[in-house]
Each structure stands twice: as C-alpha cells, then as structure tokens.
C-alpha positions as CSV (number, residue, x, y, z in Angstrom):
1,M,115.9,158.1,102.1
2,P,116.7,156.5,105.4
3,L,114.0,154.7,107.1
4,K,111.8,156.8,109.3
5,V,110.1,155.5,112.4
6,Y,106.4,156.5,113.0
7,K,103.7,155.2,115.4
8,R,100.7,153.4,114.1
9,G,98.2,152.4,116.6
10,E,99.9,151.1,119.6
11,V,103.2,150.0,117.8
12,Y,105.8,151.7,115.7
13,W,106.5,151.1,112.0
14,Y,109.4,152.1,109.6
15,S,109.2,153.2,106.1
16,G,111.2,154.6,103.3
17,T,113.6,153.8,100.3
18,V,116.8,152.2,100.3
19,A,119.1,151.5,97.4
20,G,115.8,151.8,95.2
21,E,114.0,149.4,97.3
22,R,110.9,150.3,99.2
23,L,110.5,149.2,102.7
24,R,107.5,149.5,104.9
25,K,107.0,147.3,107.9
26,S,105.7,147.0,111.5
27,A,108.6,146.8,114.0
28,G,106.3,145.0,116.1
29,T,107.1,147.1,119.4
30,K,105.9,149.8,121.5
31,S,109.4,151.2,122.0
32,K,110.4,153.9,119.7
33,E,114.1,153.3,120.5
34,I,113.8,149.6,119.6
35,A,111.9,150.4,116.7
36,Q,114.6,152.8,115.4
37,Q,117.2,150.0,116.0
38,I,115.1,147.4,113.9
39,A,114.9,150.0,111.2
40,N,118.7,150.8,111.3
41,R,119.2,147.0,111.0
42,E,116.8,146.6,108.1
43,E,118.5,149.5,106.2
44,D,122.0,148.2,106.8
45,R,120.5,144.7,105.4
46,A,119.1,146.6,102.4
47,W,122.3,148.0,101.5
48,K,124.1,144.5,101.6
49,R,121.6,143.1,99.6
50,D,122.0,145.7,96.9
51,L,125.9,145.7,97.1
52,H,126.5,142.0,97.5
53,G,123.4,140.2,96.5
54,A,120.7,138.4,98.6
55,E,123.1,135.8,100.0
56,A,124.8,138.3,101.9
57,V,121.8,139.1,104.2
58,L,119.8,135.8,103.9
59,T,119.3,134.3,107.3
60,F,118.0,130.8,108.0
61,A,115.0,132.2,109.6
62,D,114.5,134.1,106.2
63,A,114.6,131.0,104.2
64,A,112.4,129.1,106.5
65,F,109.8,131.8,106.3
66,L,109.9,131.5,102.3
67,Y,110.0,127.6,102.7
68,R,106.7,127.7,104.8
69,K,105.2,130.3,102.7
70,A,105.5,128.1,99.6
71,G,103.3,125.6,101.4
72,K,106.0,123.0,101.8
73,P,105.6,120.2,104.4
74,P,106.5,121.5,108.0
75,R,107.3,118.4,109.5
76,F,110.4,118.5,111.6
77,L,110.9,122.2,111.0
78,A,110.5,123.6,114.6
79,R,113.8,122.0,116.1
80,V,115.6,123.0,112.9
81,E,114.4,126.5,112.8
82,D,115.1,126.9,116.5
83,H,118.7,125.9,116.1
84,W,119.8,128.0,113.2
85,K,117.7,131.0,114.0
86,E,119.2,134.0,112.4
87,T,122.3,132.4,111.3
88,L,123.2,133.5,107.8
89,V,122.7,130.7,105.2
90,S,126.3,131.7,103.6
91,K,127.6,130.3,107.0
92,I,126.0,127.2,106.9
93,T,128.4,124.4,105.7
94,P,127.6,120.7,105.0
95,G,129.9,120.0,108.0
96,A,128.1,122.4,110.4
97,I,124.7,120.9,109.5
98,R,126.1,117.2,110.2
99,Q,127.5,118.6,113.5
100,A,124.2,120.4,114.4
101,A,122.3,117.2,114.0
102,L,124.5,115.4,116.5
103,E,123.9,118.3,119.0
104,V,120.1,118.3,118.3
105,Y,119.7,114.7,118.4
106,P,122.4,113.4,120.8
107,K,120.7,110.2,121.4
108,G,119.1,109.9,118.1
109,A,119.9,107.0,115.6
110,A,121.6,108.0,112.2
111,A,118.1,107.6,110.5
112,T,116.5,110.3,112.9
113,R,119.4,112.8,112.3
114,N,119.2,112.2,108.7
115,R,115.5,112.5,108.4
116,Q,114.5,115.2,111.2
117,F,117.7,117.4,110.9
118,I,119.7,117.1,107.7
119,V,116.8,116.6,105.3
120,P,114.8,119.5,106.2
121,T,117.8,121.9,107.0
122,Q,118.9,121.1,103.3
123,A,115.6,121.4,101.9
124,I,114.8,124.6,103.3
125,I,118.3,126.0,102.0
126,N,117.9,124.6,98.5
127,H,114.4,126.2,98.2
128,S,116.0,129.5,98.7
129,A,118.5,128.5,96.0
130,E,115.7,127.7,93.5
131,L,114.5,131.2,94.1
132,E,118.3,132.4,93.3
133,H,118.8,133.8,96.9
134,C,121.8,131.4,97.7
135,P,123.8,128.5,96.3
136,F,122.6,124.9,96.5
137,I,124.0,122.7,99.2
138,R,124.6,119.1,99.5
139,V,125.1,117.2,102.8
140,K,126.3,113.9,103.4
141,R,123.7,111.5,105.3
142,Y,125.0,109.7,108.4
143,K,125.4,105.9,107.3
144,V,122.2,103.9,108.3
145,E,122.5,100.4,109.1
146,K,119.8,98.6,107.5
147,K,117.8,95.9,109.6
148,E,115.8,93.2,108.1
149,K,112.2,93.8,108.8
150,T,109.7,91.1,108.7
151,P,106.6,91.9,106.6
152,A,103.1,90.7,107.6
153,T,101.7,87.9,105.5
154,W,98.0,87.5,104.7
155,A,97.7,84.6,106.8
156,W,99.1,86.7,109.7
157,V,96.5,89.5,108.8
158,E,93.6,86.8,109.0
159,A,94.8,85.4,112.1
160,F,95.1,88.9,113.6
161,A,91.7,90.0,112.4
162,A,89.8,86.9,113.3
163,A,91.0,87.2,117.2
164,N,90.3,90.9,117.8
165,K,87.5,93.4,117.4
166,P,86.2,94.2,113.9
167,H,87.6,97.7,113.7
168,L,91.2,96.4,114.8
169,G,91.1,93.6,112.3
170,A,89.9,96.2,109.5
171,L,92.7,98.3,110.3
172,A,95.3,95.5,109.6
173,M,93.4,94.4,106.6
174,F,93.3,97.9,105.3
175,M,96.9,98.8,105.6
176,F,97.8,95.5,104.0
177,L,95.6,95.7,101.0
178,T,96.0,99.4,100.4
179,G,99.6,100.2,101.4
180,A,98.6,102.9,103.8
181,R,100.9,104.1,106.6
182,I,99.3,103.7,110.2
183,S,99.1,107.5,110.5
184,E,97.4,107.8,106.8
185,A,94.9,104.9,108.0
186,L,93.9,106.4,111.1
187,A,93.3,109.7,109.4
188,V,90.6,108.1,107.1
189,T,87.0,109.1,107.6
190,W,83.8,107.8,106.2
191,K,83.7,110.7,103.9
192,D,86.9,109.6,102.2
193,I,85.3,105.9,101.7
194,D,82.8,105.0,98.8
195,L,81.6,101.8,99.1
196,Q,79.8,101.8,95.7
197,K,82.9,102.6,93.8
198,R,85.0,100.5,96.0
199,T,87.6,103.2,96.6
200,V,89.2,105.4,99.5
201,L,91.0,108.6,99.3
202,I,94.2,108.5,101.4
203,T,96.0,111.6,102.4
204,Q,99.8,110.8,102.3
205,G,101.4,112.4,105.4
206,K,105.0,111.9,104.3
207,L,104.6,113.5,100.9
208,G,103.0,116.9,102.2
209,G,99.3,116.3,101.9
210,D,99.5,114.6,98.4
211,Q,96.4,112.3,98.1
212,R,95.8,108.9,96.4
213,T,92.8,107.1,95.5
214,A,93.2,103.2,96.5
215,H,90.9,100.5,95.6
216,L,89.1,98.4,98.1
217,P,89.2,94.5,97.5
218,P,86.1,92.5,98.2
219,V,87.4,91.2,101.6
220,L,88.2,94.6,102.7
221,L,84.9,96.2,101.5
222,V,82.8,93.6,103.4
223,K,85.0,94.4,106.5
224,L,84.4,98.1,106.1
225,A,80.8,97.8,105.3
226,N,80.0,96.0,108.5
227,L,81.8,98.6,110.8
228,P,79.4,101.1,112.7
229,R,79.2,104.7,111.4
230,D,79.0,106.4,114.5
231,R,82.7,107.3,114.6
232,K,85.6,107.0,112.4
233,P,86.3,103.5,110.7
234,F,89.5,102.8,112.8
235,R,88.5,104.9,115.9
236,Y,92.0,105.5,117.3
237,R,93.6,109.3,116.9
238,S,97.2,108.6,116.4
239,R,99.9,105.9,116.2
240,G,100.8,106.5,119.9
241,S,97.2,105.8,121.0
242,I,97.4,102.5,119.2
243,D,100.8,100.9,120.1
244,L,100.1,99.2,123.3
245,I,96.6,97.9,122.0
246,W,98.4,96.6,118.9
247,R,101.0,94.7,121.0
248,K,98.2,93.2,123.2
249,A,96.3,92.3,119.9
250,C,99.0,90.4,118.6
251,K,99.5,88.3,121.6
252,R,95.8,87.7,121.7
253,A,95.9,86.4,118.2
254,G,99.0,84.4,118.9
255,V,100.9,85.7,116.2
256,K,104.3,87.1,115.9
257,A,104.4,90.6,117.5
258,L,104.9,92.7,114.3
259,L,104.5,96.7,114.3
260,P,101.7,98.2,112.3
261,H,103.8,99.2,109.6
262,A,104.5,95.5,108.9
263,C,101.3,95.3,107.3
264,R,102.2,98.2,104.9
265,H,105.6,96.3,104.4
266,G,103.6,93.2,103.7
267,F,101.5,95.1,101.0
268,A,104.8,95.9,99.2
269,T,106.3,92.3,99.5
270,A,103.1,90.6,98.3
271,M,103.1,92.9,95.3
272,L,106.5,92.3,94.4
273,H,106.1,88.5,94.6
274,A,102.9,88.7,92.5
275,G,105.2,90.0,89.8
276,Y,104.5,93.7,89.7
277,D,107.3,96.0,89.1
278,P,108.6,98.7,91.8
279,V,107.1,101.6,90.0
280,T,103.8,100.1,89.9
281,V,104.1,99.1,93.7
282,A,105.5,102.7,94.6
283,K,102.2,104.3,92.8
284,H,99.6,102.1,94.3
285,G,101.1,102.4,97.8
286,G,102.0,106.0,98.0
287,W,106.1,105.7,97.8
288,K,107.8,108.5,96.2
289,S,110.6,106.2,94.9
290,A,110.5,102.8,93.1
291,R,114.1,102.4,94.1
292,H,113.2,102.8,97.7
293,V,110.5,100.1,97.3
294,F,112.8,97.7,95.7
295,E,115.7,98.2,98.3
296,T,113.4,98.3,101.5
297,Y,110.6,95.9,100.7
298,G,112.2,93.5,98.3
299,H,112.5,90.1,100.0
300,A,113.6,86.7,98.5
301,N,110.8,84.3,97.9
302,E,111.7,81.4,100.2
303,D,109.4,78.8,98.2
304,K,111.8,76.4,96.8
305,T,109.3,75.0,94.4
306,I,109.3,78.3,92.6
307,T,111.4,76.8,89.9
308,D,108.4,74.4,89.2
309,K,106.4,77.4,88.2
310,I,109.2,78.6,85.8
311,A,109.6,75.2,84.1
312,A,105.9,74.8,83.7
313,S,105.8,78.3,82.2
314,L,108.6,77.2,79.8
315,V,106.7,74.1,78.9
316,Q,103.5,75.9,78.2
317,S,105.3,78.3,76.0
318,V,106.9,75.4,74.0
319,V,103.8,73.7,73.6
320,A,102.1,76.9,72.3
321,I,104.7,77.3,69.5
322,Q,104.4,73.7,68.5
323,E,100.6,73.9,68.1
324,T,100.9,77.4,66.1
325,T,103.6,75.6,64.0
326,A,101.5,72.5,63.4
327,K,98.5,74.8,62.5
328,S,100.5,76.8,59.8
329,K,101.7,73.5,58.1
330,Q,98.1,72.3,57.8
331,L,97.1,75.6,56.3
C-alpha cells in the first residue's frame, strides 16, 4: 500500500506498508506538498532496501544516527556529519575519506586529520557494518612524524608545586601520580575523591566516558586534604582556561616550560623505569593500548650507572644460590 499523507496536529505525517515493511513517521513539515515528496522518497528507499539490501539506501546521516543512538562517543562527529550529510555510505571510499580530511582540515596536521576526521568517519561506517547494513571499511592514516616529548620528572613536579598556589601544585602532582589527562583532572569533583579509602574516580574522556579508580599516594593525599572544599579541587573549567596560567607557573618556578600533558607523560615514563610492564601502566593510567604506552612513553634510562644495579642483582643471586647449596650439604 503506497504511503499516505495525513495531518496530525500542526504537521503532516505519512504511513503505510511498503514491501512488507510498516512505515509511520512525521514528515516534520506543515506543507502537504513537501510531506508528500518526503513520503515518496521514503517509499522509494523502502523498495530499494527490499530489492537491493540495506546498503543501497544507507546514508552517512543514517549511519551517524545509529552510531549516536548506540551511545558511542560524540567527539569530533559534528564536522564529519556536516561534510558527508546524505551521501550514500556505498559511495564513500577510503580514498574519498582521505581527501575529505584534507578539505575539512586544510591546515591541520596529519595527526589532526587522522584523529578528528578519518577515525570517526571509519568508526561510524564500521558500526553500521557490525549491524550488517554495509561492508566494513579500512582507511590508511596519514603518516605522523613522531616528535620526542619531554616527560615531567618528580623533581620538576616538586619545584613546580613549591613555587605556586596549592591547587595548582596539587594539579601537577595529581596528573603525575595518577596518569590523568588535564581534562580528566579538571573534571574531578570532591564527590569523586575518597580521602579515607585514598581513591579518586576518574572519568576517562578519550574512552567515551569509561571510568577508573586511581590510588592516592601519601604525598598527594596530604596535598588534596589541605585544599579548600568551597569549589572543585583544581578550580579551572577546561584546558583552555589554564594554558596561560600554566606557562606563567612554569616561569615562576624556574623550571622548563612543559605542557600539562608532560605530567601524564611523566607518570608513564616513571612507571616503565620502575620496572612495570606496559600492560600494567596502561591499566593504571587509562590508556587503551599497551603498545601505545610503550611506543609513545618508553624513554631510555639515561643513568649510565644502571649496569651497577644489574651486576649487584646478579651477585646477590649467586650468593643466594651458594648459601642454599651450602645449607643443603649440611643437611
């Protein structure tokens, strides 16, 4: 039965059964003529879907709707959706996605184009692929030149904290000792902190709202306990509101000007140098990939006396074996 248009309230709706599929939806318009055009379009889509499969009519807008409806992270989606709009997913090729990334971010770095356009476009399409609406797609990323970043050290954090206001010093310590991103740290409220249990609940922004519970070492616990409760622990609303303040704080402390992320970077590097494996570091710092931790935050230990520690450990092992052997002979 062809779709019929009727008025409901102030706007027109359409309803009917096409190819065995029951359709009933608001056309969202007060014009009967436009409503009929919309109904005709939806009827045509229903026949194509029935004859050629869901892929024949799936638009990027449809795929994006399904992606958002599933509760997927919405970060960077707006510009992606605005670019593709009603483009059929079947017409979106890997090459077209790479070219679109250049057009949408003409001055963007390779990492920006990858993160803010290619990744979300692919994620939306592949979510529909999981629902069997279209084939999966793989898109080659733009090559990103890795720049060596300097991690904060504990000495840097102590100097920074000593020269600045308590909440700013506590922020640096918090990121260094929990591995929190600056956005995650600034989102923390007093409700998230349990001083008795020495824990803090961190909402992981990059992972779509996942949460992890981090431990508060004694030095950080004391720092937090001495902060006033009249506002959020670290006061600032967003990363944008702290950038200039942070740079001035570095200058005031007489330390190298590092970005807030250097504290999270320092957490990973310190953990790796302490002998913890990348999987453990990733879990405690909220990274999704242990490989990413190793490749991004693994810095060579520049201490040339490190071989002394290896030699001492070997000597201790030999002595222990000799003592065990001697005792066994006595018995």
